[in-house]
C-alpha positions in Angstrom: 89.2 161.2 111.9 87.8 159.6 108.9 91.7 158.9 107.9 92.6 157.1 111.1 89.6 154.7 110.6 90.5 154.0 107.6 94.5 153.9 108.7 92.8 151.3 111.3 91.2 149.2 108.8 94.0 148.7 107.0 96.0 147.6 109.4 93.4 145.1 110.6 93.5 143.9 106.7 97.3 143.3 106.9 96.9 141.3 110.0 94.3 139.0 109.0 96.4 138.2 105.8 99.6 137.5 107.6 97.4 135.1 109.9 95.8 133.7 107.1 99.5 133.2 105.7 100.8 131.4 108.8 97.7 129.1 108.9 98.7 127.9 104.9 101.7 127.7 105.9 101.1 125.1 108.9 98.7 123.0 107.3 100.7 123.0 103.8 103.8 122.0 105.2 103.2 118.5 106.4 101.5 117.8 103.5 104.2 118.8 101.2 107.3 117.3 103.5 104.6 113.9 103.4 105.1 114.4 99.6 108.9 115.0 99.0 109.6 112.0 101.6 111.9 109.6 100.0 111.2 106.1 101.1 113.4 104.6 103.3 114.9 101.0 103.7 114.0 99.9 99.7 115.6 96.5 98.3 115.4 95.3 94.9 115.4 91.6 94.5 114.7 88.8 91.8 114.4 85.3 92.1 114.1 82.6 89.4 112.8 78.8 89.0 113.1 76.8 86.4 112.1 72.8 85.2 113.0 70.5 82.1 110.6 68.0 81.0 110.5 65.9 78.1 108.7 67.2 75.0 105.6 65.6 74.1 104.2 66.9 71.1 105.4 65.7 67.3 104.9 67.8 64.3 105.8 66.3 61.0 105.1 68.5 57.9 104.7 66.6 54.3 105.0 68.1 50.9 105.0 67.4 47.1 106.1 69.6 44.6 104.2 69.2 40.9 104.8 70.7 37.8 102.8 71.2 34.5 102.3 73.8 31.5 99.2 75.5 32.7 98.2 76.4 36.1 94.8 74.1 36.4 96.9 70.9 35.5 99.3 71.6 38.5 96.5 72.4 40.3 94.4 69.3 40.0 97.7 67.2 40.0 98.1 68.8 44.0 94.6 68.3 44.8 94.6 64.4 44.1 98.0 64.1 45.9 96.5 65.8 49.1 93.1 64.2 49.0 95.3 60.8 48.9 96.8 62.0 51.8 94.1 63.3 54.0 92.7 60.4 53.3 94.9 58.1 55.2 95.7 60.6 57.5 92.5 61.7 58.5 91.3 58.0 58.9 93.6 58.0 62.7 92.9 61.2 63.7 91.9 61.9 67.4 91.9 65.1 69.4 95.1 66.0 71.0 96.4 62.6 70.1 96.8 63.5 66.3 95.5 66.1 64.2 95.7 66.9 60.6 95.6 70.2 58.8 96.6 71.8 55.5 99.7 74.0 55.3 100.7 76.3 52.5 99.5 75.9 49.1 102.0 77.7 46.1 101.4 77.9 42.0 103.8 80.0 40.7 105.0 80.4 36.8 108.4 79.1 35.8 110.5 81.1 33.7 112.4 80.3 30.1 115.0 82.4 28.6 113.7 86.2 27.8 111.4 86.2 30.6 108.8 84.0 28.9 106.7 81.5 31.0 107.6 77.9 30.3 105.4 76.1 32.9 104.3 76.0 35.8 105.1 74.6 39.4 102.9 74.0 42.7 103.5 72.8 46.1 101.1 71.8 48.7 101.5 70.8 52.0 99.7 68.7 55.1 100.9 68.9 58.5 100.1 65.8 61.2 101.1 66.5 65.0 99.9 65.2 68.1 100.8 63.4 71.5 100.7 60.2 70.3 104.3 60.0 68.7 104.2 56.8 67.8 100.7 56.7 65.9 102.0 60.6 64.3 105.1 58.7 62.6 103.4 55.9 62.1 100.3 57.3 59.9 102.9 59.8 58.6 105.1 56.7 57.1 102.2 55.4 55.3 101.3 58.5 53.1 102.7 57.9 49.7 102.0 60.9 47.6 103.7 63.1 50.0 107.2 63.4 51.4 108.2 64.2 54.7 109.7 68.1 54.6 109.9 68.7 58.1 109.7 67.6 62.0 110.2 68.8 65.1 109.0 68.2 68.9 107.5 71.0 71.0 105.7 71.0 74.3 101.7 70.6 74.2 99.5 73.8 75.4 98.3 71.7 78.4 102.0 70.4 79.6 103.5 74.1 79.0 100.4 75.6 81.2 101.1 72.8 83.8 104.7 73.6 83.9 104.6 77.1 84.0 102.1 76.7 87.0 104.5 74.3 89.0 107.5 77.0 87.7 106.1 80.3 88.7 105.2 78.3 92.4 108.8 78.0 92.4 110.1 81.3 91.5 107.7 82.8 93.9 108.7 80.8 96.8 112.2 81.3 95.9 111.5 85.0 95.6 110.0 85.1 99.4 112.8 83.3 100.7 115.5 85.5 99.8 113.5 88.3 100.4 113.3 87.1 104.3 117.0 86.3 104.2 118.0 90.0 102.8 115.7 91.3 105.5 117.1 89.0 108.7 120.6 89.8 106.7 120.3 93.8 107.5 119.1 93.5 111.0 114.9 93.6 110.4 112.4 91.4 111.4 110.3 91.4 108.1 109.3 93.2 105.2 106.3 94.9 102.8 106.4 94.1 99.7 106.0 97.2 97.2 106.0 96.2 93.6 106.3 92.7 92.0 106.9 91.4 88.2 106.7 88.3 86.9 107.7 86.9 83.7 108.2 83.7 81.3 110.9 82.5 79.0 110.9 79.6 77.2 114.3 78.2 75.9 114.3 77.2 72.8 113.1 73.6 71.7 115.1 71.0 69.8 115.3 72.6 66.1 113.3 71.3 63.2 115.5 68.2 61.3 116.9 69.1 58.2 115.0 68.1 54.9 117.8 65.8 53.8 117.8 63.8 56.8 113.9 63.4 56.5 113.8 62.3 52.9 116.3 59.9 53.4 114.0 58.8 56.7 111.2 58.5 54.1 113.1 56.7 51.5 114.5 54.3 53.6 111.1 52.2 54.2 108.3 54.4 53.0 105.9 52.2 54.7 107.4 52.2 58.2 106.5 55.0 61.0 109.6 57.6 60.9 112.1 57.2 63.1 112.1 59.8 66.0 113.4 60.9 69.0 112.1 63.5 71.4 114.2 66.0 73.2 113.2 68.3 76.6 111.8 71.8 77.0 112.8 74.1 80.0 110.6 76.7 80.8 111.9 79.4 83.1 109.7 81.9 85.1 111.4 85.0 86.7 109.8 87.1 89.7 111.2 90.5 90.5 110.5 93.4 92.6 111.2 95.6 95.4 110.5 95.3 99.1 110.4 97.6 102.0 112.8 96.2 105.2 110.7 96.5 108.2 
């Protein structure tokens, strides 16, 4: 009797395990199928917008080079030249319109044969920049203690931000229009946005004026505004992503 009773208990236990396995499989299968389901009707596309505007920021770099028997002498000569240039430039300074700041300052020895130091040489820079192109070039032309070593045009920060905002709106609108066209082309009524990426890129601004040309312009009329001619800058924004057709 005890043996038969034990056998019945084992059989009941096995039936319970089998029923649990069936219930587990029933609950697990739809979830697993949902996880493994591959989205359908997915399309990847991109659209771009760009705009070209005149450059509105002028940067002029002036520099001077001095030589002497010792570092202190050279440093003092550079200070005298820089102080004179700053006095002229800062008198006309105005935020965003004309800004003045010091640039690189270098001091290094000159060597003779045998590795012996024969003297010292130094260079100092002054940077004048701003949106008032006429004022920047005029002030740079007044400075007598330094000469122009570099000059270039670019977009001001405010102009660049405003331009990027406009171009981004243009690119987004083109992306939406293209997405609608693709959906209709495949016979779908609409689409859902799955993922999107927005990136911006600037076309290179016109490069700096070569040193020789700038020096010639300075020498031609040392007390007159430096001739300038701004170019254009282009900002491009690309919107890329994927949509699901519906």
